[in-house]
DRENVONU-641918 format. One record per residue (C-alpha): residue number from 0; x negated, y negated, z. Coordinates in nm, 3 decimals. Layout:
% DRENVONU-641918
@i NUM, c1 X, c2 Y, c3 Z
...
//
This chain:
% DRENVONU-641918
@i 0, c1 -12.634, c2 -3.093, c3 6.066
@i 1, c1 -12.857, c2 -3.311, c3 5.844
@i 2, c1 -13.232, c2 -3.282, c3 5.846
@i 3, c1 -13.464, c2 -3.582, c3 5.872
@i 4, c1 -13.642, c2 -3.676, c3 5.550
@i 5, c1 -13.998, c2 -3.552, c3 5.532
@i 6, c1 -14.260, c2 -3.808, c3 5.423
@i 7, c1 -14.466, c2 -3.708, c3 5.123
@i 8, c1 -14.842, c2 -3.665, c3 5.170
@i 9, c1 -14.914, c2 -3.969, c3 4.954
@i 10, c1 -14.683, c2 -4.182, c3 5.167
@i 11, c1 -14.855, c2 -4.060, c3 5.482
@i 12, c1 -15.196, c2 -4.139, c3 5.339
@i 13, c1 -15.083, c2 -4.486, c3 5.236
@i 14, c1 -14.936, c2 -4.553, c3 5.577
@i 15, c1 -15.250, c2 -4.435, c3 5.758
@i 16, c1 -15.471, c2 -4.640, c3 5.523
@i 17, c1 -15.266, c2 -4.956, c3 5.583
@i 18, c1 -15.258, c2 -4.899, c3 5.960
@i 19, c1 -15.635, c2 -4.846, c3 5.976
@i 20, c1 -15.707, c2 -5.153, c3 5.765
@i 21, c1 -15.471, c2 -5.365, c3 5.976
@i 22, c1 -15.648, c2 -5.249, c3 6.293
@i 23, c1 -15.983, c2 -5.354, c3 6.151
@i 24, c1 -15.844, c2 -5.685, c3 6.032
@i 25, c1 -15.707, c2 -5.769, c3 6.378
@i 26, c1 -15.957, c2 -5.598, c3 6.613
@i 27, c1 -16.278, c2 -5.623, c3 6.414
@i 28, c1 -16.554, c2 -5.364, c3 6.377
@i 29, c1 -16.485, c2 -5.015, c3 6.521
@i 30, c1 -16.661, c2 -4.682, c3 6.515
@i 31, c1 -16.492, c2 -4.388, c3 6.345
@i 32, c1 -16.442, c2 -4.227, c3 6.688
@i 33, c1 -16.269, c2 -4.541, c3 6.819
@i 34, c1 -16.045, c2 -4.551, c3 6.513
@i 35, c1 -15.950, c2 -4.188, c3 6.562
@i 36, c1 -15.864, c2 -4.248, c3 6.929
@i 37, c1 -15.668, c2 -4.564, c3 6.858
@i 38, c1 -15.467, c2 -4.426, c3 6.567
@i 39, c1 -15.424, c2 -4.072, c3 6.703
@i 40, c1 -15.578, c2 -3.914, c3 6.392
@i 41, c1 -15.841, c2 -3.643, c3 6.365
@i 42, c1 -16.196, c2 -3.726, c3 6.263
@i 43, c1 -16.175, c2 -3.564, c3 5.924
@i 44, c1 -15.870, c2 -3.779, c3 5.831
@i 45, c1 -16.049, c2 -4.090, c3 5.955
@i 46, c1 -16.357, c2 -3.997, c3 5.745
@i 47, c1 -16.136, c2 -3.958, c3 5.432
@i 48, c1 -15.965, c2 -4.291, c3 5.496
@i 49, c1 -16.286, c2 -4.484, c3 5.564
@i 50, c1 -16.464, c2 -4.328, c3 5.266
@i 51, c1 -16.174, c2 -4.427, c3 5.041
@i 52, c1 -16.162, c2 -4.785, c3 5.170
@i 53, c1 -16.542, c2 -4.814, c3 5.136
@i 54, c1 -16.524, c2 -4.693, c3 4.779
@i 55, c1 -16.257, c2 -4.956, c3 4.709
@i 56, c1 -16.483, c2 -5.222, c3 4.862
@i 57, c1 -16.242, c2 -5.298, c3 5.145
@i 58, c1 -16.475, c2 -5.193, c3 5.427
@i 59, c1 -16.841, c2 -5.111, c3 5.484
@i 60, c1 -17.032, c2 -4.918, c3 5.750
@i 61, c1 -17.334, c2 -5.058, c3 5.931
@i 62, c1 -17.566, c2 -4.954, c3 6.208
@i 63, c1 -17.509, c2 -5.182, c3 6.509
@i 64, c1 -17.786, c2 -5.388, c3 6.655
@i 65, c1 -18.024, c2 -5.177, c3 6.864
@i 66, c1 -17.912, c2 -5.140, c3 7.222
@i 67, c1 -18.059, c2 -4.991, c3 7.536
@i 68, c1 -17.874, c2 -4.662, c3 7.515
@i 69, c1 -18.047, c2 -4.340, c3 7.409
@i 70, c1 -17.961, c2 -4.146, c3 7.100
@i 71, c1 -17.848, c2 -4.237, c3 6.755
@i 72, c1 -17.590, c2 -4.523, c3 6.754
@i 73, c1 -17.252, c2 -4.468, c3 6.587
@i 74, c1 -17.189, c2 -4.647, c3 6.263
@i 75, c1 -16.950, c2 -4.940, c3 6.279
@i 76, c1 -16.671, c2 -4.977, c3 6.021
@i 77, c1 -16.633, c2 -5.346, c3 5.923
@i 78, c1 -16.375, c2 -5.515, c3 5.708
@i 79, c1 -16.522, c2 -5.683, c3 5.398
@i 80, c1 -16.400, c2 -6.047, c3 5.415
@i 81, c1 -16.411, c2 -6.111, c3 5.040
@i 82, c1 -16.221, c2 -5.791, c3 4.954
@i 83, c1 -15.892, c2 -5.974, c3 5.021
@i 84, c1 -15.877, c2 -6.352, c3 5.050
@i 85, c1 -15.569, c2 -6.559, c3 5.130
@i 86, c1 -15.495, c2 -6.931, c3 5.120
@i 87, c1 -15.384, c2 -7.089, c3 5.450
@i 88, c1 -15.227, c2 -7.438, c3 5.458
@i 89, c1 -15.156, c2 -7.638, c3 5.773
@i 90, c1 -14.932, c2 -7.931, c3 5.674
@i 91, c1 -14.901, c2 -8.183, c3 5.958
@i 92, c1 -14.738, c2 -8.527, c3 5.980
@i 93, c1 -15.060, c2 -8.717, c3 5.928
@i 94, c1 -15.299, c2 -8.453, c3 5.798
@i 95, c1 -15.327, c2 -8.149, c3 5.575
@i 96, c1 -15.587, c2 -7.874, c3 5.614
@i 97, c1 -15.641, c2 -7.576, c3 5.380
@i 98, c1 -15.869, c2 -7.278, c3 5.420
@i 99, c1 -15.955, c2 -6.964, c3 5.232
@i 100, c1 -15.954, c2 -6.680, c3 5.488
@i 101, c1 -16.104, c2 -6.338, c3 5.431
@i 102, c1 -16.000, c2 -5.995, c3 5.554
@i 103, c1 -16.078, c2 -5.982, c3 5.925
@i 104, c1 -15.970, c2 -6.345, c3 5.980
@i 105, c1 -16.298, c2 -6.507, c3 5.874
@i 106, c1 -16.261, c2 -6.862, c3 5.743
@i 107, c1 -16.474, c2 -6.868, c3 5.428
@i 108, c1 -16.426, c2 -7.233, c3 5.343
@i 109, c1 -16.199, c2 -7.528, c3 5.418
@i 110, c1 -16.092, c2 -7.876, c3 5.317
@i 111, c1 -15.870, c2 -8.145, c3 5.468
@i 112, c1 -15.735, c2 -8.488, c3 5.402
@i 113, c1 -15.520, c2 -8.754, c3 5.572
@i 114, c1 -15.166, c2 -8.841, c3 5.471
@i 115, c1 -15.084, c2 -9.209, c3 5.426
@i 116, c1 -14.814, c2 -9.389, c3 5.240
@i 117, c1 -14.727, c2 -9.217, c3 4.911
@i 118, c1 -14.960, c2 -8.924, c3 4.998
@i 119, c1 -14.679, c2 -8.801, c3 5.234
@i 120, c1 -14.438, c2 -8.754, c3 4.942
@i 121, c1 -14.369, c2 -8.393, c3 4.861
@i 122, c1 -14.492, c2 -8.412, c3 4.500
@i 123, c1 -14.818, c2 -8.572, c3 4.608
@i 124, c1 -14.876, c2 -8.317, c3 4.882
@i 125, c1 -14.806, c2 -8.020, c3 4.655
@i 126, c1 -15.031, c2 -8.152, c3 4.379
@i 127, c1 -15.316, c2 -8.214, c3 4.619
@i 128, c1 -15.283, c2 -7.865, c3 4.775
@i 129, c1 -15.300, c2 -7.703, c3 4.430
@i 130, c1 -15.596, c2 -7.915, c3 4.316
@i 131, c1 -15.793, c2 -7.869, c3 4.641
@i 132, c1 -15.732, c2 -7.493, c3 4.636
@i 133, c1 -15.869, c2 -7.465, c3 4.281
@i 134, c1 -16.184, c2 -7.658, c3 4.379
@i 135, c1 -16.238, c2 -7.461, c3 4.700
@i 136, c1 -16.181, c2 -7.126, c3 4.534
@i 137, c1 -16.422, c2 -7.223, c3 4.253
@i 138, c1 -16.691, c2 -7.330, c3 4.496
@i 139, c1 -16.664, c2 -7.006, c3 4.689
@i 140, c1 -16.623, c2 -6.781, c3 4.382
@i 141, c1 -16.309, c2 -6.614, c3 4.523
@i 142, c1 -15.944, c2 -6.591, c3 4.417
@i 143, c1 -15.668, c2 -6.589, c3 4.683
@i 144, c1 -15.413, c2 -6.312, c3 4.648
@i 145, c1 -15.140, c2 -6.466, c3 4.870
@i 146, c1 -15.076, c2 -6.785, c3 5.067
@i 147, c1 -14.921, c2 -6.886, c3 5.396
@i 148, c1 -14.811, c2 -7.242, c3 5.471
@i 149, c1 -14.736, c2 -7.405, c3 5.807
@i 150, c1 -14.480, c2 -7.693, c3 5.798
@i 151, c1 -14.350, c2 -7.911, c3 6.087
@i 152, c1 -13.986, c2 -7.862, c3 6.000
@i 153, c1 -13.693, c2 -7.626, c3 5.948
@i 154, c1 -13.795, c2 -7.367, c3 5.690
@i 155, c1 -13.592, c2 -7.095, c3 5.518
@i 156, c1 -13.827, c2 -6.799, c3 5.527
@i 157, c1 -13.677, c2 -6.608, c3 5.233
@i 158, c1 -13.794, c2 -6.858, c3 4.968
@i 159, c1 -13.996, c2 -7.123, c3 5.153
@i 160, c1 -13.737, c2 -7.398, c3 5.121
@i 161, c1 -13.818, c2 -7.677, c3 5.365
@i 162, c1 -13.461, c2 -7.767, c3 5.466
@i 163, c1 -13.577, c2 -8.060, c3 5.672
@i 164, c1 -13.910, c2 -8.197, c3 5.789
@i 165, c1 -13.796, c2 -8.530, c3 5.940
@i 166, c1 -14.135, c2 -8.668, c3 6.046
@i 167, c1 -14.249, c2 -8.622, c3 5.686
@i 168, c1 -13.913, c2 -8.751, c3 5.556
@i 169, c1 -13.867, c2 -8.434, c3 5.350
@i 170, c1 -13.526, c2 -8.278, c3 5.276
@i 171, c1 -13.462, c2 -7.963, c3 5.073
@i 172, c1 -13.814, c2 -7.926, c3 4.926
@i 173, c1 -13.868, c2 -7.597, c3 4.743
@i 174, c1 -14.225, c2 -7.577, c3 4.873
@i 175, c1 -14.272, c2 -7.202, c3 4.853
@i 176, c1 -14.132, c2 -7.165, c3 4.505
@i 177, c1 -14.327, c2 -7.461, c3 4.367
@i 178, c1 -14.660, c2 -7.348, c3 4.507
@i 179, c1 -14.606, c2 -6.989, c3 4.402
@i 180, c1 -14.514, c2 -7.082, c3 4.043
@i 181, c1 -14.839, c2 -7.279, c3 3.995
@i 182, c1 -15.080, c2 -7.071, c3 4.203
@i 183, c1 -14.926, c2 -6.751, c3 4.067
@i 184, c1 -14.945, c2 -6.573, c3 4.398
@i 185, c1 -14.680, c2 -6.490, c3 4.663
@i 186, c1 -14.635, c2 -6.777, c3 4.911
@i 187, c1 -14.474, c2 -6.759, c3 5.256
@i 188, c1 -14.380, c2 -7.078, c3 5.437
@i 189, c1 -14.311, c2 -7.093, c3 5.810
@i 190, c1 -14.243, c2 -7.338, c3 6.083
@i 191, c1 -14.562, c2 -7.465, c3 6.244
@i 192, c1 -14.478, c2 -7.360, c3 6.600
@i 193, c1 -14.365, c2 -7.016, c3 6.483
@i 194, c1 -14.707, c2 -6.970, c3 6.313
@i 195, c1 -14.881, c2 -7.097, c3 6.625
@i 196, c1 -14.712, c2 -6.818, c3 6.815
@i 197, c1 -14.822, c2 -6.562, c3 6.555
@i 198, c1 -15.184, c2 -6.680, c3 6.573
@i 199, c1 -15.188, c2 -6.677, c3 6.952
@i 200, c1 -15.039, c2 -6.326, c3 6.959
@i 201, c1 -15.289, c2 -6.185, c3 6.712
@i 202, c1 -15.606, c2 -6.380, c3 6.788
@i 203, c1 -15.549, c2 -6.602, c3 7.093
@i 204, c1 -15.451, c2 -6.599, c3 7.458
@i 205, c1 -15.120, c2 -6.414, c3 7.395
@i 206, c1 -15.302, c2 -6.110, c3 7.254
@i 207, c1 -15.170, c2 -5.813, c3 7.442
@i 208, c1 -14.853, c2 -5.991, c3 7.556
@i 209, c1 -14.538, c2 -5.836, c3 7.409
@i 210, c1 -14.322, c2 -6.135, c3 7.505
@i 211, c1 -14.463, c2 -6.484, c3 7.470
@i 212, c1 -14.354, c2 -6.834, c3 7.375
@i 213, c1 -14.571, c2 -7.099, c3 7.209
@i 214, c1 -14.475, c2 -7.458, c3 7.273
@i 215, c1 -14.618, c2 -7.718, c3 7.035
@i 216, c1 -14.604, c2 -8.088, c3 7.127
@i 217, c1 -14.718, c2 -8.330, c3 6.862
@i 218, c1 -14.509, c2 -8.609, c3 6.711
@i 219, c1 -14.227, c2 -8.361, c3 6.761
@i 220, c1 -14.186, c2 -8.054, c3 6.979
@i 221, c1 -14.132, c2 -7.697, c3 6.854
@i 222, c1 -14.143, c2 -7.345, c3 6.978
@i 223, c1 -14.240, c2 -7.002, c3 6.845
@i 224, c1 -14.128, c2 -6.680, c3 7.004
@i 225, c1 -14.289, c2 -6.338, c3 7.023
@i 226, c1 -14.026, c2 -6.086, c3 7.138
@i 227, c1 -14.115, c2 -5.723, c3 7.202
@i 228, c1 -14.436, c2 -5.766, c3 7.005
@i 229, c1 -14.283, c2 -5.927, c3 6.694
@i 230, c1 -14.217, c2 -6.281, c3 6.579
@i 231, c1 -13.857, c2 -6.380, c3 6.640
@i 232, c1 -13.734, c2 -6.552, c3 6.324
@i 233, c1 -13.357, c2 -6.512, c3 6.301
@i 234, c1 -13.175, c2 -6.403, c3 5.985
@i 235, c1 -13.255, c2 -6.722, c3 5.794
@i 236, c1 -13.574, c2 -6.816, c3 5.974
@i 237, c1 -13.425, c2 -7.105, c3 6.164
@i 238, c1 -13.551, c2 -7.030, c3 6.519
@i 239, c1 -13.754, c2 -7.232, c3 6.762
@i 240, c1 -13.619, c2 -7.589, c3 6.758
@i 241, c1 -13.659, c2 -7.614, c3 7.134
@i 242, c1 -13.753, c2 -7.977, c3 7.102
@i 243, c1 -13.383, c2 -8.053, c3 7.046
@i 244, c1 -13.258, c2 -7.903, c3 7.373
@i 245, c1 -13.071, c2 -8.189, c3 7.537
@i 246, c1 -13.229, c2 -8.232, c3 7.879
@i 247, c1 -13.139, c2 -8.593, c3 7.950
@i 248, c1 -12.774, c2 -8.644, c3 7.852
@i 249, c1 -12.578, c2 -8.965, c3 7.888
@i 250, c1 -12.680, c2 -9.323, c3 7.844
@i 251, c1 -13.028, c2 -9.272, c3 7.991
@i 252, c1 -13.125, c2 -9.030, c3 7.712
@i 253, c1 -13.333, c2 -9.175, c3 7.431
@i 254, c1 -13.206, c2 -9.153, c3 7.071
@i 255, c1 -13.357, c2 -8.870, c3 6.864
@i 256, c1 -13.394, c2 -8.862, c3 6.488
@i 257, c1 -13.176, c2 -8.547, c3 6.485
@i 258, c1 -12.874, c2 -8.763, c3 6.562
@i 259, c1 -12.849, c2 -8.662, c3 6.926
@i 260, c1 -13.000, c2 -8.830, c3 7.230
@i 261, c1 -13.189, c2 -8.704, c3 7.535
@i 262, c1 -13.367, c2 -8.427, c3 7.338
@i 263, c1 -13.671, c2 -8.265, c3 7.505
@i 264, c1 -13.914, c2 -8.404, c3 7.244
@i 265, c1 -13.803, c2 -8.761, c3 7.334
@i 266, c1 -13.949, c2 -8.694, c3 7.678
@i 267, c1 -14.258, c2 -8.478, c3 7.604
@i 268, c1 -14.356, c2 -8.569, c3 7.247
@i 269, c1 -14.643, c2 -8.798, c3 7.147
@i 270, c1 -14.444, c2 -9.118, c3 7.199
@i 271, c1 -14.338, c2 -9.009, c3 7.547
@i 272, c1 -14.700, c2 -8.925, c3 7.636
@i 273, c1 -14.807, c2 -9.272, c3 7.525
@i 274, c1 -14.542, c2 -9.427, c3 7.751
@i 275, c1 -14.666, c2 -9.218, c3 8.042
@i 276, c1 -15.021, c2 -9.330, c3 7.981
@i 277, c1 -14.904, c2 -9.695, c3 7.949
@i 278, c1 -15.026, c2 -9.708, c3 7.589
@i 279, c1 -14.841, c2 -9.848, c3 7.286
@i 280, c1 -14.635, c2 -9.576, c3 7.113
@i 281, c1 -14.836, c2 -9.618, c3 6.794
@i 282, c1 -15.170, c2 -9.556, c3 6.970
@i 283, c1 -15.405, c2 -9.347, c3 6.751
@i 284, c1 -15.434, c2 -8.982, c3 6.845
@i 285, c1 -15.802, c2 -9.013, c3 6.931
@i 286, c1 -15.736, c2 -9.282, c3 7.192
@i 287, c1 -15.467, c2 -9.063, c3 7.354
@i 288, c1 -15.713, c2 -8.774, c3 7.382
@i 289, c1 -15.982, c2 -8.995, c3 7.535
@i 290, c1 -15.735, c2 -9.126, c3 7.800
@i 291, c1 -15.622, c2 -8.775, c3 7.890
@i 292, c1 -15.974, c2 -8.641, c3 7.921
@i 293, c1 -16.073, c2 -8.933, c3 8.149
@i 294, c1 -15.770, c2 -8.860, c3 8.370
@i 295, c1 -15.890, c2 -8.500, c3 8.397
@i 296, c1 -16.171, c2 -8.626, c3 8.617
@i 297, c1 -15.932, c2 -8.783, c3 8.872
@i 298, c1 -15.647, c2 -8.549, c3 8.979
@i 299, c1 -15.475, c2 -8.815, c3 9.195
@i 300, c1 -15.469, c2 -9.072, c3 8.916
@i 301, c1 -15.359, c2 -8.801, c3 8.668
@i 302, c1 -15.058, c2 -8.713, c3 8.880
@i 303, c1 -14.971, c2 -9.077, c3 8.944
@i 304, c1 -14.960, c2 -9.146, c3 8.570
@i 305, c1 -14.813, c2 -8.819, c3 8.449
@i 306, c1 -14.577, c2 -8.701, c3 8.725
@i 307, c1 -14.256, c2 -8.807, c3 8.541
@i 308, c1 -14.385, c2 -8.662, c3 8.212
@i 309, c1 -14.467, c2 -8.338, c3 8.398
@i 310, c1 -14.117, c2 -8.325, c3 8.543
@i 311, c1 -13.956, c2 -8.339, c3 8.198
@i 312, c1 -14.209, c2 -8.078, c3 8.072
@i 313, c1 -14.124, c2 -7.855, c3 8.364
@i 314, c1 -13.749, c2 -7.893, c3 8.314
@i 315, c1 -13.770, c2 -7.787, c3 7.951
@i 316, c1 -14.002, c2 -7.497, c3 8.029
@i 317, c1 -13.765, c2 -7.371, c3 8.295
@i 318, c1 -13.487, c2 -7.361, c3 8.042
@i 319, c1 -13.709, c2 -7.182, c3 7.789
@i 320, c1 -13.824, c2 -6.923, c3 8.040
@i 321, c1 -13.468, c2 -6.858, c3 8.174
@i 322, c1 -13.344, c2 -6.811, c3 7.817
@i 323, c1 -13.624, c2 -6.599, c3 7.674
@i 324, c1 -13.794, c2 -6.437, c3 7.973
@i 325, c1 -14.152, c2 -6.439, c3 7.838
@i 326, c1 -14.451, c2 -6.299, c3 8.022
@i 327, c1 -14.654, c2 -6.591, c3 7.890
@i 328, c1 -14.600, c2 -6.947, c3 7.774
@i 329, c1 -14.880, c2 -7.097, c3 7.561
@i 330, c1 -14.901, c2 -7.474, c3 7.535
@i 331, c1 -15.044, c2 -7.613, c3 7.211
@i 332, c1 -15.149, c2 -7.938, c3 7.047
@i 333, c1 -15.139, c2 -8.241, c3 7.276
@i 334, c1 -15.032, c2 -8.032, c3 7.570
@i 335, c1 -15.371, c2 -7.854, c3 7.574
@i 336, c1 -15.540, c2 -8.179, c3 7.674
@i 337, c1 -15.322, c2 -8.245, c3 7.979
@i 338, c1 -15.537, c2 -8.249, c3 8.297
@i 339, c1 -15.573, c2 -7.904, c3 8.453
@i 340, c1 -15.440, c2 -8.031, c3 8.786
@i 341, c1 -15.118, c2 -8.139, c3 8.615
@i 342, c1 -15.077, c2 -7.815, c3 8.427
@i 343, c1 -15.131, c2 -7.616, c3 8.750
@i 344, c1 -14.843, c2 -7.803, c3 8.918
@i 345, c1 -14.622, c2 -7.756, c3 8.617
@i 346, c1 -14.688, c2 -7.381, c3 8.616
@i 347, c1 -14.619, c2 -7.355, c3 8.990
@i 348, c1 -14.290, c2 -7.544, c3 8.954
@i 349, c1 -14.175, c2 -7.338, c3 8.656
@i 350, c1 -14.229, c2 -7.016, c3 8.848
@i 351, c1 -14.056, c2 -7.155, c3 9.158
@i 352, c1 -13.753, c2 -7.294, c3 8.972
@i 353, c1 -13.698, c2 -7.020, c3 8.712
@i 354, c1 -13.490, c2 -6.722, c3 8.815
@i 355, c1 -13.612, c2 -6.520, c3 8.519
@i 356, c1 -13.979, c2 -6.600, c3 8.591
@i 357, c1 -13.944, c2 -6.461, c3 8.941
@i 358, c1 -13.772, c2 -6.151, c3 8.801
@i 359, c1 -14.056, c2 -6.072, c3 8.558
@i 360, c1 -14.321, c2 -6.128, c3 8.821
@i 361, c1 -14.408, c2 -6.488, c3 8.743
@i 362, c1 -14.441, c2 -6.625, c3 8.390
@i 363, c1 -14.793, c2 -6.756, c3 8.325
@i 364, c1 -14.837, c2 -7.104, c3 8.172
@i 365, c1 -15.165, c2 -7.135, c3 7.979
@i 366, c1 -15.321, c2 -7.358, c3 7.714
@i 367, c1 -15.408, c2 -7.247, c3 7.362
@i 368, c1 -15.778, c2 -7.172, c3 7.303
@i 369, c1 -15.760, c2 -7.167, c3 6.922
@i 370, c1 -15.795, c2 -7.545, c3 6.890
@i 371, c1 -15.717, c2 -7.717, c3 6.563
@i 372, c1 -15.724, c2 -7.391, c3 6.367
@i 373, c1 -15.427, c2 -7.233, c3 6.542
@i 374, c1 -15.174, c2 -7.299, c3 6.267
@i 375, c1 -15.419, c2 -7.232, c3 5.984
@i 376, c1 -15.482, c2 -6.889, c3 6.140
@i 377, c1 -15.109, c2 -6.832, c3 6.175
@i 378, c1 -15.051, c2 -6.923, c3 5.814
@i 379, c1 -15.327, c2 -6.683, c3 5.711
@i 380, c1 -15.172, c2 -6.401, c3 5.911
@i 381, c1 -14.828, c2 -6.423, c3 5.746
@i 382, c1 -15.007, c2 -6.409, c3 5.410
@i 383, c1 -15.201, c2 -6.101, c3 5.523
@i 384, c1 -14.868, c2 -5.939, c3 5.621
@i 385, c1 -14.798, c2 -5.915, c3 5.248
@i 386, c1 -15.150, c2 -5.824, c3 5.144
@i 387, c1 -15.206, c2 -5.537, c3 5.392
@i 388, c1 -14.881, c2 -5.373, c3 5.295
@i 389, c1 -14.992, c2 -5.343, c3 4.933
@i 390, c1 -15.359, c2 -5.230, c3 4.955
//
């Protein structure tokens, strides 16, 4: 009979310290009593941990704003945003956004620029990210300790190699290694939809859901999966290309850049939405959003224009739900602007037509509430995964 290894006291303290700091980072200010209850530790242990983190400048304690209750209020333990700052990068097809994000998820500063012509080339993008980061960090007087990058493509998680980002026309770009070598900090690169799922699970509408799927529809369509409370990445990180499920096979399927035809994103991506709205496929994003918001005021007109689009969206979602069995599906990017009446019918049809949805009690279909920051926040969180494990 072999005995289980016993953790050393210093390992236990380090684990408790990391767990407490992660809880404050995700959940925000807590009292010592709440921390003790949440972590299952006694009050003296919590006091030792909080005092140590406060001495290191990672947290501070404050008296909450006066309330109506009687008695002395409990001190709140707050994460110190500038104690650990990470760089978050959201690289999109036509736009790049960067932000410096402090402990607790607070965005301390940001910058963004459009991608046109040569600015889409990998060398140009990498150079601009590095230069913009230096300016932003100098203005704020902070130094990032890690970085997370969101990319609309197939990414190898181990080293940040962008195997293919077709809408950017990138192939085999060593993005993670190149950024890390210049910035001199660890850099993690992830697929944009995967990081959308991470952000929704930690800070959005999927918080509290152990099984959720995030579907992102932009120029392309991608998916991120939360399974049993963790991001599903696969051994190499190549998970979530749901946009390339073939849902319209045969001659009627539209050609896709992946080499196949009839892929889901050819029926629910930006170009497909333009066709449904009777707009040219190169219509600017702002005009598409205006058209969708106007349709939101007229449910009958919205269904007349978008019923076929909604059918293809439903068909793909039924496949996703039957395959993954999530409690929740979160729709992001352009799908968040679809009229509520259309989304309600899509949700009803998915629950009716999906065997697995009925088995789990009815998968909910909801829109993201994190707006344009969803992938920035997801990028920040994968960076904080590294940081919080080393404090």
